[in-house]
Backbone as XML, in Angstrom:
<?xml version="1.0"?>
<chain id="A" units="angstrom">
  <residue number="1" name="ARG">
    <atom name="N" x="136.886" y="119.875" z="75.200"/>
    <atom name="CA" x="135.212" y="118.697" z="74.614"/>
    <atom name="C" x="136.407" y="117.984" z="73.872"/>
  </residue>
  <residue number="2" name="ARG">
    <atom name="N" x="137.083" y="118.731" z="72.850"/>
    <atom name="CA" x="137.514" y="117.837" z="71.420"/>
    <atom name="C" x="138.082" y="116.287" z="71.948"/>
  </residue>
  <residue number="3" name="ARG">
    <atom name="N" x="139.000" y="116.842" z="73.008"/>
    <atom name="CA" x="140.296" y="115.726" z="74.112"/>
    <atom name="C" x="138.899" y="114.908" z="74.387"/>
  </residue>
  <residue number="4" name="ARG">
    <atom name="N" x="137.749" y="115.025" z="75.068"/>
    <atom name="CA" x="137.056" y="114.461" z="76.047"/>
    <atom name="C" x="136.638" y="113.181" z="74.920"/>
  </residue>
  <residue number="5" name="ARG">
    <atom name="N" x="136.006" y="113.758" z="74.262"/>
    <atom name="CA" x="135.792" y="113.252" z="72.738"/>
    <atom name="C" x="136.354" y="112.350" z="71.881"/>
  </residue>
  <residue number="6" name="LEU">
    <atom name="N" x="137.349" y="112.683" z="71.588"/>
    <atom name="CA" x="139.079" y="111.492" z="71.263"/>
    <atom name="C" x="138.916" y="110.835" z="72.465"/>
  </residue>
  <residue number="7" name="ARG">
    <atom name="N" x="139.510" y="111.174" z="74.015"/>
    <atom name="CA" x="139.581" y="110.155" z="74.599"/>
    <atom name="C" x="138.224" y="108.938" z="74.576"/>
  </residue>
  <residue number="8" name="ARG">
    <atom name="N" x="137.278" y="109.324" z="74.544"/>
    <atom name="CA" x="136.253" y="108.682" z="74.332"/>
    <atom name="C" x="136.431" y="107.658" z="73.266"/>
  </residue>
  <residue number="9" name="VAL">
    <atom name="N" x="136.418" y="108.267" z="72.367"/>
    <atom name="CA" x="136.644" y="107.955" z="70.912"/>
    <atom name="C" x="137.652" y="106.444" z="71.197"/>
  </residue>
  <residue number="10" name="LEU">
    <atom name="N" x="138.674" y="106.654" z="71.584"/>
    <atom name="CA" x="140.140" y="105.820" z="71.703"/>
    <atom name="C" x="139.258" y="104.809" z="72.939"/>
  </residue>
  <residue number="11" name="ALA">
    <atom name="N" x="138.676" y="105.203" z="73.867"/>
    <atom name="CA" x="138.364" y="104.133" z="74.820"/>
    <atom name="C" x="137.112" y="103.375" z="74.549"/>
  </residue>
  <residue number="12" name="ASN">
    <atom name="N" x="136.015" y="103.514" z="73.126"/>
    <atom name="CA" x="135.360" y="102.920" z="72.951"/>
    <atom name="C" x="135.920" y="101.599" z="71.802"/>
  </residue>
  <residue number="13" name="ARG">
    <atom name="N" x="137.254" y="102.126" z="71.151"/>
    <atom name="CA" x="138.034" y="101.201" z="69.966"/>
    <atom name="C" x="138.672" y="100.265" z="71.169"/>
  </residue>
  <residue number="14" name="GLU">
    <atom name="N" x="139.193" y="100.949" z="72.040"/>
    <atom name="CA" x="139.965" y="99.591" z="73.085"/>
    <atom name="C" x="138.741" y="98.585" z="73.645"/>
  </residue>
  <residue number="15" name="SER">
    <atom name="N" x="138.084" y="99.131" z="73.897"/>
    <atom name="CA" x="137.040" y="98.177" z="74.176"/>
    <atom name="C" x="136.237" y="97.779" z="73.121"/>
  </residue>
  <residue number="16" name="ALA">
    <atom name="N" x="136.101" y="97.870" z="72.419"/>
    <atom name="CA" x="135.887" y="97.028" z="71.155"/>
    <atom name="C" x="136.922" y="96.328" z="70.621"/>
  </residue>
  <residue number="17" name="ARG">
    <atom name="N" x="138.333" y="96.611" z="71.221"/>
    <atom name="CA" x="139.366" y="95.615" z="70.583"/>
    <atom name="C" x="138.646" y="94.696" z="71.649"/>
  </residue>
  <residue number="18" name="GLN">
    <atom name="N" x="139.022" y="94.935" z="72.404"/>
    <atom name="CA" x="139.241" y="93.672" z="74.030"/>
    <atom name="C" x="138.056" y="92.917" z="73.422"/>
  </residue>
  <residue number="19" name="THR">
    <atom name="N" x="136.440" y="93.627" z="73.690"/>
    <atom name="CA" x="135.576" y="92.048" z="73.207"/>
    <atom name="C" x="136.087" y="91.230" z="71.565"/>
  </residue>
  <residue number="20" name="ILE">
    <atom name="N" x="136.376" y="91.719" z="70.668"/>
    <atom name="CA" x="137.183" y="90.679" z="69.743"/>
    <atom name="C" x="137.681" y="90.072" z="69.561"/>
  </residue>
  <residue number="21" name="LEU">
    <atom name="N" x="138.694" y="90.458" z="70.875"/>
    <atom name="CA" x="139.718" y="89.512" z="71.497"/>
    <atom name="C" x="139.321" y="88.521" z="72.027"/>
  </residue>
  <residue number="22" name="ARG">
    <atom name="N" x="138.162" y="89.099" z="73.107"/>
    <atom name="CA" x="137.450" y="87.737" z="74.108"/>
    <atom name="C" x="136.700" y="87.182" z="72.901"/>
  </residue>
  <residue number="23" name="ARG">
    <atom name="N" x="135.857" y="87.416" z="72.693"/>
    <atom name="CA" x="135.257" y="86.741" z="71.503"/>
    <atom name="C" x="136.392" y="85.106" z="70.768"/>
  </residue>
  <residue number="24" name="GLN">
    <atom name="N" x="136.973" y="85.843" z="70.643"/>
    <atom name="CA" x="138.005" y="84.748" z="69.527"/>
    <atom name="C" x="138.628" y="83.747" z="70.596"/>
  </residue>
  <residue number="25" name="ALA">
    <atom name="N" x="138.936" y="84.390" z="71.767"/>
    <atom name="CA" x="139.312" y="83.177" z="72.792"/>
    <atom name="C" x="138.375" y="81.736" z="72.648"/>
  </residue>
  <residue number="26" name="ILE">
    <atom name="N" x="136.973" y="82.429" z="73.023"/>
    <atom name="CA" x="136.172" y="82.113" z="73.243"/>
    <atom name="C" x="136.010" y="81.198" z="72.323"/>
  </residue>
  <residue number="27" name="ARG">
    <atom name="N" x="135.647" y="81.537" z="70.956"/>
    <atom name="CA" x="135.528" y="80.555" z="69.928"/>
    <atom name="C" x="136.344" y="79.411" z="70.046"/>
  </residue>
  <residue number="28" name="ASP">
    <atom name="N" x="137.860" y="79.973" z="70.216"/>
    <atom name="CA" x="139.307" y="79.209" z="69.650"/>
    <atom name="C" x="139.140" y="77.924" z="70.477"/>
  </residue>
  <residue number="29" name="GLU">
    <atom name="N" x="138.435" y="78.194" z="71.916"/>
    <atom name="CA" x="138.111" y="77.389" z="73.378"/>
    <atom name="C" x="137.048" y="76.284" z="72.936"/>
  </residue>
  <residue number="30" name="LEU">
    <atom name="N" x="135.896" y="76.891" z="72.098"/>
    <atom name="CA" x="135.129" y="76.160" z="71.368"/>
    <atom name="C" x="134.974" y="75.350" z="70.822"/>
  </residue>
  <residue number="31" name="ALA">
    <atom name="N" x="136.301" y="75.587" z="69.502"/>
    <atom name="CA" x="136.498" y="74.810" z="68.641"/>
    <atom name="C" x="137.842" y="73.684" z="69.099"/>
  </residue>
  <residue number="32" name="ARG">
    <atom name="N" x="138.133" y="73.967" z="70.099"/>
    <atom name="CA" x="139.246" y="72.972" z="70.774"/>
    <atom name="C" x="138.230" y="72.119" z="71.353"/>
  </residue>
  <residue number="33" name="LYS">
    <atom name="N" x="137.226" y="72.266" z="72.134"/>
    <atom name="CA" x="136.217" y="71.458" z="72.735"/>
    <atom name="C" x="135.387" y="70.643" z="71.706"/>
  </residue>
  <residue number="34" name="VAL">
    <atom name="N" x="135.613" y="71.176" z="70.386"/>
    <atom name="CA" x="134.229" y="70.387" z="69.407"/>
    <atom name="C" x="135.584" y="69.281" z="68.911"/>
  </residue>
  <residue number="35" name="ALA">
    <atom name="N" x="136.643" y="69.563" z="68.679"/>
    <atom name="CA" x="138.010" y="68.048" z="68.161"/>
    <atom name="C" x="138.050" y="67.617" z="69.101"/>
  </residue>
  <residue number="36" name="ASP">
    <atom name="N" x="138.111" y="67.803" z="70.433"/>
    <atom name="CA" x="138.430" y="66.760" z="71.573"/>
    <atom name="C" x="136.883" y="66.142" z="71.809"/>
  </residue>
  <residue number="37" name="LEU">
    <atom name="N" x="135.529" y="66.722" z="71.855"/>
    <atom name="CA" x="134.909" y="65.862" z="72.322"/>
    <atom name="C" x="134.265" y="64.638" z="70.542"/>
  </residue>
  <residue number="38" name="SER">
    <atom name="N" x="135.056" y="65.354" z="69.738"/>
    <atom name="CA" x="134.851" y="64.221" z="68.225"/>
    <atom name="C" x="135.757" y="63.154" z="68.403"/>
  </residue>
  <residue number="39" name="SER">
    <atom name="N" x="137.034" y="63.504" z="68.810"/>
    <atom name="CA" x="138.077" y="62.913" z="69.179"/>
    <atom name="C" x="136.942" y="61.812" z="70.214"/>
  </residue>
  <residue number="40" name="GLU">
    <atom name="N" x="136.962" y="62.247" z="71.017"/>
    <atom name="CA" x="136.337" y="60.874" z="71.741"/>
    <atom name="C" x="135.522" y="60.069" z="71.670"/>
  </residue>
  <residue number="41" name="ASN">
    <atom name="N" x="133.925" y="60.700" z="70.851"/>
    <atom name="CA" x="133.057" y="60.517" z="70.490"/>
    <atom name="C" x="133.670" y="59.043" z="69.027"/>
  </residue>
  <residue number="42" name="GLU">
    <atom name="N" x="134.567" y="59.889" z="68.464"/>
    <atom name="CA" x="134.907" y="58.254" z="67.612"/>
    <atom name="C" x="135.496" y="57.055" z="68.729"/>
  </residue>
  <residue number="43" name="THR">
    <atom name="N" x="136.280" y="57.211" z="69.884"/>
    <atom name="CA" x="137.231" y="56.742" z="70.369"/>
    <atom name="C" x="135.986" y="55.518" z="71.010"/>
  </residue>
  <residue number="44" name="ILE">
    <atom name="N" x="134.635" y="56.633" z="71.207"/>
    <atom name="CA" x="133.716" y="55.774" z="72.177"/>
    <atom name="C" x="133.114" y="54.617" z="71.336"/>
  </residue>
  <residue number="45" name="LYS">
    <atom name="N" x="132.379" y="55.169" z="69.802"/>
    <atom name="CA" x="132.563" y="54.480" z="68.936"/>
    <atom name="C" x="132.745" y="52.820" z="68.886"/>
  </residue>
  <residue number="46" name="LYS">
    <atom name="N" x="134.125" y="53.070" z="68.462"/>
    <atom name="CA" x="134.989" y="52.096" z="68.432"/>
    <atom name="C" x="135.019" y="51.232" z="69.390"/>
  </residue>
  <residue number="47" name="GLU">
    <atom name="N" x="134.926" y="51.290" z="71.013"/>
    <atom name="CA" x="135.454" y="50.903" z="71.729"/>
    <atom name="C" x="133.533" y="49.390" z="72.253"/>
  </residue>
  <residue number="48" name="LYS">
    <atom name="N" x="132.090" y="50.141" z="71.337"/>
    <atom name="CA" x="130.967" y="50.028" z="71.419"/>
    <atom name="C" x="130.658" y="49.411" z="70.441"/>
  </residue>
  <residue number="49" name="ASP">
    <atom name="N" x="131.625" y="49.265" z="69.072"/>
    <atom name="CA" x="131.805" y="48.132" z="68.022"/>
    <atom name="C" x="132.527" y="47.089" z="69.365"/>
  </residue>
  <residue number="50" name="LEU">
    <atom name="N" x="133.740" y="47.077" z="69.453"/>
    <atom name="CA" x="134.036" y="46.230" z="69.941"/>
    <atom name="C" x="133.462" y="44.874" z="70.781"/>
  </residue>
  <residue number="51" name="VAL">
    <atom name="N" x="132.931" y="45.721" z="71.802"/>
    <atom name="CA" x="132.448" y="45.419" z="73.272"/>
    <atom name="C" x="130.737" y="44.910" z="72.302"/>
  </residue>
  <residue number="52" name="MET">
    <atom name="N" x="130.343" y="45.360" z="71.396"/>
    <atom name="CA" x="129.351" y="44.213" z="70.455"/>
    <atom name="C" x="129.737" y="43.425" z="70.176"/>
  </residue>
  <residue number="53" name="GLU">
    <atom name="N" x="130.851" y="43.217" z="69.225"/>
    <atom name="CA" x="131.205" y="42.165" z="69.110"/>
    <atom name="C" x="131.288" y="40.996" z="69.369"/>
  </residue>
  <residue number="54" name="GLU">
    <atom name="N" x="132.147" y="41.791" z="71.303"/>
    <atom name="CA" x="132.463" y="40.140" z="72.071"/>
    <atom name="C" x="130.472" y="40.087" z="72.497"/>
  </residue>
  <residue number="55" name="TYR">
    <atom name="N" x="130.283" y="40.562" z="72.939"/>
    <atom name="CA" x="128.837" y="40.555" z="72.989"/>
    <atom name="C" x="128.188" y="39.576" z="72.542"/>
  </residue>
  <residue number="56" name="LEU">
    <atom name="N" x="128.019" y="39.456" z="70.865"/>
    <atom name="CA" x="127.353" y="38.644" z="69.636"/>
    <atom name="C" x="127.876" y="37.509" z="69.695"/>
  </residue>
  <residue number="57" name="SER">
    <atom name="N" x="129.735" y="37.590" z="69.867"/>
    <atom name="CA" x="130.142" y="36.157" z="69.784"/>
    <atom name="C" x="129.952" y="35.557" z="71.785"/>
  </residue>
  <residue number="58" name="LEU">
    <atom name="N" x="129.761" y="35.886" z="72.599"/>
    <atom name="CA" x="129.653" y="35.469" z="73.590"/>
    <atom name="C" x="127.788" y="34.933" z="73.954"/>
  </residue>
  <residue number="59" name="LYS">
    <atom name="N" x="126.977" y="35.631" z="73.362"/>
    <atom name="CA" x="126.229" y="35.184" z="73.112"/>
    <atom name="C" x="125.411" y="34.085" z="72.346"/>
  </residue>
  <residue number="60" name="GLU">
    <atom name="N" x="126.225" y="33.510" z="70.807"/>
    <atom name="CA" x="126.325" y="32.859" z="70.438"/>
    <atom name="C" x="126.843" y="31.558" z="70.549"/>
  </residue>
  <residue number="61" name="THR">
    <atom name="N" x="128.059" y="31.897" z="71.899"/>
    <atom name="CA" x="128.701" y="30.358" z="72.792"/>
    <atom name="C" x="127.828" y="30.391" z="73.567"/>
  </residue>
  <residue number="62" name="ASN">
    <atom name="N" x="127.113" y="30.893" z="74.270"/>
    <atom name="CA" x="126.242" y="30.400" z="75.242"/>
    <atom name="C" x="124.615" y="29.884" z="74.668"/>
  </residue>
  <residue number="63" name="LYS">
    <atom name="N" x="124.322" y="30.115" z="73.469"/>
    <atom name="CA" x="123.013" y="29.360" z="73.210"/>
    <atom name="C" x="124.101" y="28.437" z="72.613"/>
  </residue>
  <residue number="64" name="GLN">
    <atom name="N" x="125.507" y="27.946" z="71.773"/>
    <atom name="CA" x="125.628" y="26.361" z="71.622"/>
    <atom name="C" x="126.351" y="25.437" z="73.018"/>
  </residue>
  <residue number="65" name="LEU">
    <atom name="N" x="126.263" y="26.141" z="74.224"/>
    <atom name="CA" x="126.068" y="25.858" z="75.261"/>
    <atom name="C" x="125.300" y="25.096" z="75.927"/>
  </residue>
  <residue number="66" name="LYS">
    <atom name="N" x="124.146" y="26.098" z="75.731"/>
    <atom name="CA" x="122.410" y="26.044" z="75.853"/>
    <atom name="C" x="122.159" y="24.079" z="75.455"/>
  </residue>
  <residue number="67" name="ALA">
    <atom name="N" x="122.623" y="24.114" z="74.378"/>
    <atom name="CA" x="121.850" y="23.300" z="72.920"/>
    <atom name="C" x="122.684" y="21.846" z="73.935"/>
  </residue>
  <residue number="68" name="GLN">
    <atom name="N" x="124.102" y="22.115" z="74.448"/>
    <atom name="CA" x="125.325" y="20.726" z="73.943"/>
    <atom name="C" x="124.456" y="20.453" z="76.215"/>
  </residue>
  <residue number="69" name="ALA">
    <atom name="N" x="123.939" y="21.730" z="76.800"/>
    <atom name="CA" x="123.590" y="21.210" z="78.010"/>
    <atom name="C" x="122.254" y="20.128" z="78.133"/>
  </residue>
  <residue number="70" name="HIS">
    <atom name="N" x="121.403" y="20.907" z="77.017"/>
    <atom name="CA" x="120.213" y="20.268" z="76.845"/>
    <atom name="C" x="120.388" y="18.710" z="76.788"/>
  </residue>
  <residue number="71" name="ASP">
    <atom name="N" x="121.121" y="18.784" z="74.766"/>
    <atom name="CA" x="121.816" y="17.254" z="74.790"/>
    <atom name="C" x="122.201" y="16.301" z="75.730"/>
  </residue>
  <residue number="72" name="LEU">
    <atom name="N" x="122.815" y="16.948" z="76.139"/>
    <atom name="CA" x="123.408" y="15.760" z="77.364"/>
    <atom name="C" x="122.561" y="15.372" z="78.817"/>
  </residue>
  <residue number="73" name="SER">
    <atom name="N" x="121.689" y="16.102" z="78.838"/>
    <atom name="CA" x="120.191" y="15.746" z="79.588"/>
    <atom name="C" x="119.606" y="14.931" z="79.039"/>
  </residue>
  <residue number="74" name="LEU">
    <atom name="N" x="118.809" y="14.879" z="77.575"/>
    <atom name="CA" x="118.171" y="14.108" z="77.188"/>
    <atom name="C" x="119.327" y="12.823" z="77.173"/>
  </residue>
  <residue number="75" name="SER">
    <atom name="N" x="120.817" y="12.980" z="76.968"/>
    <atom name="CA" x="121.225" y="11.547" z="76.405"/>
    <atom name="C" x="121.398" y="10.580" z="77.939"/>
  </residue>
  <residue number="76" name="LEU">
    <atom name="N" x="121.288" y="11.465" z="79.691"/>
    <atom name="CA" x="121.321" y="10.912" z="80.835"/>
    <atom name="C" x="119.920" y="10.374" z="80.496"/>
  </residue>
  <residue number="77" name="PHE">
    <atom name="N" x="118.857" y="10.510" z="80.355"/>
    <atom name="CA" x="117.609" y="9.891" z="80.902"/>
    <atom name="C" x="116.970" y="8.896" z="79.590"/>
  </residue>
</chain>
């Protein structure tokens, strides 16, 4: 009986140790994913800012070209 109880206690300890290691591995993997996603998010934000700058520039150019086209069409008549 004593041996069986001791074996059970040791098995429980080993099981608990394995559970702790498994949880630690999961935490480490999640921390890595958080770091990767944070980095990706920053990259996407910078890309969005560049695209927005280009959009605003093109919008302004388009506005100027429309005004020029309008002035040109008025001068033709």
